[in-house]
Every structure is written in structure tokens, then in C-alpha cells.
N, C-alpha and C positions, 0 to 999 in steps of 0.2 A: 095300246100304248105306243110310244115312239121312243126308240133308243138311238142315241147319237154317240159315236166313238170318235175321239181325236187322238193325236199323238203330239209329243213335245217338239218334234222336228219340223212341223209344218208340211210334211209330205202328204200327198193325196193317196198313198198306198201304205199298207201295213201288212204284217203277217196275219194269216187267217186265224180267226178266233170263233169259238162257239158260245153263244148266249143261251143259257138254260134258265127257263122260268119255272119256278116251283111255288106251290101254294102251301108247302109244309111250314108249320110254325114250330118254334122251339119249345121243348118241354120246360116244366117248372120244377125245380128241386127245392125241398124244404127240410131243414134239420129240426126234428122235434125234441130230441134229448141228446146231450144233457141240456138243462135249462140255462138261461143266461146268468143265473145266480149261483150256479154250481162252482165250488172251489175244489181244489185237489191238494193232496199231500202224498208223499212217498208211500207206496203200498196200496193206495186206493184203487179199486176196480171201477173204471168209468165205462158205463154203458152208453151206446149211441144208437140212434134210430132216425129214420126219416121217411119221406114220401117223395114220389116222383109222378107227376101227372103230365099228360100230353094231349093237346087239342085233338089230334088225330088218333093216337093209340090208346087213350084213356089212362087208367092207372098202370104204371110201369112196374114190372116184376123186379126181383132182387138182382137178376143178371144185368139189368140196365144201370145198376148203381155201382159207383166206384168211390171208395172212401180212402182217405189217407190222413195221418196225424203227424204234424210237424212240431218239433220243439223249437220255439221261437226265442231267440236271444239277441238283445240289442236290435240291430238292423239286418240280421241274417237268420237263416233257419236250418235245422238239421232234421231230416226225415226220421221219424220215430216208428210209426206204423206204415209200412210200405203199402201201396195200393191193393185193396181187397174189395171184393164184390159182396152183395147181399144188402138187404134192407135194414139190417141191424147188426150189431156186434159189440164187443167189449175189449178193453185192454187194461193192463195193470201198470200203474205209474211207477217207473223205476226211481232209484235214488239219485235224481239229478236236480232237485229243487232247493236243496239246503244251502248251496254256496253261491248262487247267482241272484242278484236283486231283480234284474230286468229280464224276466223270463215268463213264458206262458205257453200253453198248448193251443194249436190251431187245428180244428177239425174241418176237413174239406170234403164236401159231397159233390160229385158230378153225376148227372143222369143223362142218358143218351137214348133218343127215340129210334124207331126202326129205320128212319131215313138218315141217321147219323148226326142229327142236330143235338147239341148239348146245352146244358145249363149248369153252372157251378155256383155254389154258395159256401160260405165259411162261417165258423162259429168259434170264438175264442173263450177259453176258460183259464182262470188265473189261480195261482197258489193261495191257499188260505194259511194264516189268517192275516189280512191286511191290517196294518197298525191302526188305521182309521176306524176299524170295527170295534175297538175297545172303548169303554166308557172314558170320557175325559174327566179328570179330577180338577175341581176348581174352575177358574176363569182363565182361558188361554190368553197369553200375551202375544201380540203381533204388531210390528212396527208400522204397517201401512195397510189399513183395511183388515178384514178377517183373513185368517189362514185358509187355504183352499185344499180340498180333497180331490186328488186325481187331476189336478191342473196347477199351473204356476200361480204365483201370488197375484199377478195382474196389478190392478189399481185398487182404489178404496172400496169399490163395490163388491158384493158377494157374487161368486161364480163368474167373475170377469177375467179370469186368467186364460192362458193358452194351454196347449198341450205341454207338459213338462218336457224340457230338453236340456241336457247337460253335456257339454262337449260335442254337440252335434248329434247326440243319440237321443231319440224320442222315448218317452215313458208313458205307458197308458195308466199306470198306477203310481201313487205316491202323495206327498204333501208339498204344497207350495207356501213358503213363508217369506217374511221380510224382517230383517234384524231391526231391533232386538225382538227375538221370538222365544217363547217358553211354553211348551205344551206338555202336560203330564197325563199319562194313560194308566188306567187301573188294570193290571194284568191278573191280580187276585191270586197269584201263585198257581196259575193253571197251566203254565207252559214249562216245557222241559228243554226247549231248544235255544234259538238265538234270535236276536234282532239283526236285520240286515237291510242296508239301504246304500245306494250309490248317491254320493253327495257332491254338490258344487254350486257355484253361482249359476242361476238359470240363464240360458242363452237369450232370453227376451231382453236382457240389458247389455248384450254384447260383451266386450272386454272390461266393462265397468264393474264397480262393486268390490268389496273386500269383506269377507266374513270368516267366522270361526264356528265350526260345528262341534257340539259337545253332547255326549250321551251319559245319562246318570241312571243307575238302577238302585232303588231303595236308598236314594240320597247320596250314593257314592259315585264320583266321576270315574267312568270306565273307558271313555274314549274322548280324545281331543284331536281335531284334525289339524290344528295349527292354522295360520292365516291362508285363505284361498281367495284368489281374485277371479275376474271373468276370464282371464287367459289361462288359469290353472287347469291341469288335467283333473278329471273327475277322480274321486277316491271312493273306496268302499268301507263303510262302517259295519263291522261284524262283531257283536258282543254277546256273551251268554246272558240269557234271562231265566235260566233254570231256577224255579221256585222263587221268583222275584214278584213282589207285590206291585211295584210301581216302575214305569219306564218314563223318563223325562228327557225330552228332546229340546235342546237349547241352541239358538244361533245368536252370536254376538256380532257387533259391527266391526270387529278387528281393531278397535281403538282409533279409527280415523274418520268417524262419522258414519251415518247410515245411508248416505246417498247411493242409490242404485243397488242397495243390498238385498236383491231378490235371490233367495236361496231355496233350493229344492232338495227334498229327500226322495230320490227316485226309487220307485219300487219298494217303498218302506213296508216291511212286513215282519211277522214273528213266526218262527217255526216251532213245531212240537207242542201245539196247543190242543187241549181237549183230549178225549180218549182216542188212542190210536186205533186204526181199523183192526177188527178181529182177524186173527190169523187162523186159517184152516189148513190142515195137512191132508193130502189126498193122493190118489194115483200111485200107491206104493207098488213098485215092481222089484221083484227079487230074482236075481239070476241063479241063485242056488236052488235049483228046482227040487232037489231031494228034501229040502227043509223049508221051502217057501210057505207051505201051509201053516207053519208055526210062527210066522211073522204077522203082526197086526198093528194098526194105529190105535193109540190109546189117548185118553185125556186125563187132566188133573192128577199129575204125578204126586204121590204121597208115600210116606212111610207105610210099609205093609203091603204095597202092591207086589204082585208076583212079577219077577224080573224077566223071565223068559217064557216063550210059548211051549218049550219042551222040558222045563225044569220046574221045581217047586221053590227055587230060591226067591227071597223077598228083599226089598229095600229096607234097610234098618236105619239109615240116616240119609236125609235128602236136604242139601243146602238150600237156603231161602232163595237163592238166585234162580233156581230151576223148579222149585216147589210150585205145584199147580199148573205146570206147563203141559203141552201136548207132547207125547213121546211115542217112540216106536218100540214095541216089544218084539225083540228079535228071537231067533232060535239059537240057543247056545251052540248047537252042533254046527252052525254056519261059521264058527271060528276056524274051521279047517278049510273053508273054501278059498281058493287062490285066484280065481278069475276077477277081472275088473271090467266094469263096476260090479260090486256085489249087489248093490241095490240103488234105486233112485226113488224120489218122491217129490211131490209138488207142494209149494206153499203159496197161499193166495195174496200175501202181503210181505213187505220187507220184515225180517225177523232175525233174531239171534239163534243160531243153531249150535247146540252144545253136544259134544260127544264125550262120554265117560269111558276112559281106557283103563284096563286092568294094570295096576301099578307094578305088577311082577314082570312086565315086558317093556322093551323100548317101543316108542311110537312107530307106526307104519310110515313108509316113505311119503305117502300122499298127504300126510299132515305137515304142511310147510309153514313158513314164517307168517303166513296170513292168518293162521290160527293162534289164538292167545290163550296161554295157560292162566286160568282164573285163580289158581291157588286153592280152590275148593275141591273137596273130595266127596264123592257119592259112596256110600257103604252098602254092601250087599251081604246078606246072611245066607250062607250055603246050608247051614244046619244050626242047631242050638249052640254049637261050640265053635264054629268056623265062620269068620267074616272076612271079606276082601274089600280093599280100598280101590276106588276108581277115580283117577284124576280127570277133572272137567276142563275141556278145551272149548273155546268159543270162536265163532266166525259169523260176521254179518252177511246175510244173503238178501238180494232183492227177490221180489216175487218171481216164481218160476220153478225150475227143476233143480233139485239138490242131488248131487251124485256122491255115493259112498263107496270107498275102496274096500278091499278085503282086509280082514284081520290076519288070516293065514297063520294062526298060532294055536296049536292043539294043546299046549301045556298050560294055558290060562283060560279065562272066561271071555266070552264075546262082549263087544262094546255095546253101550246103550246110547240112543240118540234122543235128545230133547229139543223142542222148539218153543221159544218164548219171546 
């Protein structure tokens, strides 16, 4: 071959340089899981795996893999899982999906061969449940062609829109409509969360257009944006759909005609739908070594369960809010332990953690304002004639480790922990 070097100054001389010729070819990275259809919600455990092959090295081992996961929001990203190696792994989704319409997770895999050449691929997964996945009730109304899923309204043809964009921010998910628009979705009372969407006149019409967004649940108007035009800042519609049968999304022309009234529901989705992920309790670690053997993880809390691992006390009244939950049978003797932490355990998904404290004593200092007094009491029978009341306090935890402080009170009974 022939190599020719020039410089921008027209000089016949230049600094010395080394030309290296290599026949090394780049490796090929592939993400196998999660699949493209995978959605996520708070508390889900997402498993990932992939392969790396190289023309010279063959199949690459886990040490050649680097994974990272970013929380994508609007046009920027926050690192969620810092770079880790291995051909596979998993992570638990924290509680960051409920309040942002335009968000998703980006899984990135980079593989490196023995010569240092790399190849990087990405895979995006989105929150469930997108509003477009619900059955439509009746015949939708749309002012210019059909409404579009995951693109702007465009023109009169189907699937002729662009990427949704509101206020310069692109959206990979959502609905594109044209006023007057009226779409009704059947939620079938299966959701316990909220409908959320960023709203505005789509950027495809510039500063033109004037619309009003409205949200109805079971026939009741629960959100009205007021008049928005192409120059208006985007807004967020966030309304409860708990136990609602129907979600109705309406866009009107604002009273001045429907010219250029291209409106978009950016990132439109519903949270809290379907069965939540099952929560497991594991990895119980007790610092009170003298009594640790009498601690254990239990399931299906019910009246009649033995309360402690070192006593014959039983639960004589269990409030409905914790009945059936997973719980930790502690050693009553651990009430004297003063070290911190007294114990830790892990939960696999976001859950409410309840602690029942003996009513005869003030709360320990580690129970701060983030814990909520439920107003309910757990009752424990120490004998046929003696019963004690325990006040239930609740705090929401993301998947991960829960730390318990000491009770440090020998004059009462040890607390009980329930996860539900």
C-alpha cells in the first residue's frame, strides 16, 4: 500500500510520526437480555446478559465485558449502575419512575479484545404500563388523520408523524393527536397509581397552534391545562387513577379554531398496574450474637403465630394492614442489646416495612419523622391473662438493605418487624 502525509501549513517537513499497521478487527458485542419488550416498575429485578465475539480471540470471557445502566431523563442521563464486568448480572429498579413522564433505562455493554479494540451496544427499556397498551373504548376522535402511538400526529396518514417533541425535548413514548381529540382507555380498575404525561403543542408546528388538554377518570374532569400554544412551556399532567375503570384524554382547540393544533402527550403512561413484584426477605444479620440463633424470617403473619424465638408468647390480634405479611421473629432477649445496628436484612423489591413497638415505652431515637404512625396496634398474649399492645409504625423502603436500631429496654418486650 502507499501512505501519503500532508500538513495544513504547506511545509515540506513535519514532526516525526509512526505509522502502525494492524490486521486486528474489532469485537462484536450483543445484549441478549432483557428483551426489547421488557418493561419495568419500581422494585423489579432486571437481569441482563450478553455475548462478545472477536474475529481473532473467539468468544470473549466475562472479564472483557463492561456493563453500565443509566437513568435517562429528557435529554440527559444519570448513572445508575456504575461500570461492572461479567457476562451477566442484575439490578433492582429503585423508586424513581413514578414522578417523571419522560424517563427510561439505558443498558450499555462494551466488549474489549486482547488488542484493546472495543465495541459498544445499548439497549433501552421503558416503564410499564404505557397508556397505549390499554384497550380503547369506542371509536377515538382525532381532528387530522388517526392519532399516533409513540410519534407526533403528522398528517392525515397512519404512522406519518415524527418523533414526539415538546419544548425542544424529544420523547420516545407517548401519543400524538390533533384537536379536537378524544380517546378513552379501559383501565378496568386494575391500577393503583397515577396517569402521568408531559403535555404541549408538538414542536412539529413551531410556535403555532393553541390547545387545551383535559383528563377525565370515570367521567369526572380531574385535570385541565388551560390554553397552551406553540410557545408555551411544557406542563406535566399527573392524576390518580387508583381503582378507576376509564381514563379519557381530551384535547380541544382552545376556542380559536384547530389550525396547527398538533398536541402531544409525551411519555403518557400509568403506574401501579397489575400485581406488584413479590417481595422476598433475606440475608438477616443479627449483631446480638448471644441471641442471634433465636431470630428467623417468617411468612404469612397470622393470629396464633409464636411471637419470639425464645418465648411462647403469641399474636392475639393482627391488623389487616400487616396480616399475611413476611415478618421477622426476633429474640425477646435482644431487647437488652444496646449496639447499633441490632440487625439488618434485605428486601428484593420496594415495600412497606412496619415495626410494632411495645406501648409501655417511648420510641427509640432512630425512629424519626420518616416513620408514620399507622394508628393500628398489634396485640401479643404473654399468657392466658396478660396481653400487650404494640403500636405499628410504617416506612417505605426501596429494594436493598434495611437497618434496625436497638430497642435497649429491658422493662418491656422486643419489637416485631413486618414487611408487606
